[in-house]
C-alpha positions as CSV (number, residue, x, y, z in Angstrom):
1,X,111.3,98.7,113.3
2,X,111.4,95.9,111.1
3,X,112.6,92.6,111.8
4,X,114.8,90.7,109.4
5,X,113.1,87.9,107.3
6,X,114.7,84.5,107.1
7,X,113.2,81.8,104.6
8,X,114.1,78.2,104.9
9,X,114.6,76.3,101.4
10,X,111.1,74.7,102.5
11,X,109.5,77.6,102.1
12,X,111.1,78.8,99.4
13,X,109.8,75.7,97.7
14,X,106.4,76.4,98.7
15,X,106.2,80.0,97.5
16,X,107.7,79.0,94.0
17,X,104.9,76.1,93.7
18,X,102.2,79.2,93.8
19,X,100.6,81.3,91.5
20,X,102.3,84.5,90.9
21,X,98.9,86.4,92.4
22,X,99.1,84.5,95.5
23,X,102.8,84.4,95.9
24,X,102.8,88.5,95.8
25,X,100.3,88.2,98.4
26,X,102.0,86.0,100.5
27,X,105.2,88.2,100.3
28,X,103.0,91.3,101.1
29,X,101.8,89.6,104.1
30,X,105.3,88.4,105.4
31,X,106.4,92.2,104.7
32,X,103.6,93.2,106.5
33,X,104.5,90.8,109.4
34,X,108.3,92.3,109.5
35,X,106.9,95.6,110.5
36,X,104.1,95.0,112.7
37,X,105.2,91.9,114.4
38,X,105.3,93.8,117.8
39,X,101.7,94.9,117.5
40,X,100.0,91.3,117.0
41,X,99.2,88.2,119.2
42,X,100.9,85.5,117.5
43,X,99.0,82.5,116.7
44,X,100.8,79.6,118.8
45,X,100.8,76.3,117.3
46,X,101.0,73.1,118.9
47,X,102.2,69.1,118.3
48,X,104.8,69.1,115.8
49,X,104.9,72.8,115.2
50,X,105.3,73.6,118.8
51,X,107.1,76.9,119.2
52,X,106.1,78.0,116.0
53,X,103.4,80.2,114.8
54,X,101.0,80.9,112.1
55,X,99.6,83.7,110.3
56,X,96.7,83.8,107.6
57,X,97.1,84.8,104.5
58,X,93.5,84.0,102.9
59,X,93.4,80.2,102.8
60,X,97.1,80.0,103.3
61,X,99.0,79.5,106.2
62,X,102.6,80.8,106.8
63,X,104.5,79.0,109.4
64,X,107.2,80.9,111.1
65,X,109.1,81.6,114.5
66,X,110.3,85.0,115.8
67,X,113.2,86.0,117.9
68,X,112.8,89.4,119.9
69,X,116.3,89.7,120.8
70,X,117.7,89.4,117.3
71,X,114.8,90.8,115.6
72,X,114.4,88.0,113.4
73,X,111.2,86.2,111.7
74,X,112.2,82.8,110.2
75,X,109.7,81.3,107.5
76,X,109.3,77.8,107.6
77,X,106.4,76.8,105.4
78,X,103.4,78.4,103.3
79,X,100.8,75.9,102.5
80,X,97.1,75.9,101.7
81,X,95.2,75.7,105.1
82,X,93.8,72.0,104.1
83,X,97.5,70.6,104.0
84,X,99.6,72.6,106.4
85,X,99.0,70.7,108.9
86,X,99.4,67.3,107.0
87,X,103.2,68.0,106.8
């Protein structure tokens, strides 16, 4: 069953700055996540991102959280791997 995907204003801004091809790849990866979240082992983050998870999309990282009870995924940021942890 697909989870509902919510995108924060920051993540929307991140995605809007991307090249169209990269943005399409990110959107496809998020769609895949919403369908497959129960089949994967999320990669937890530490520090300022504690309680959130990362998903790799090539050289890009999608920072998200999910709530199993409400079946919702919240996307917080989409950044290049060299920048994402400097936020």
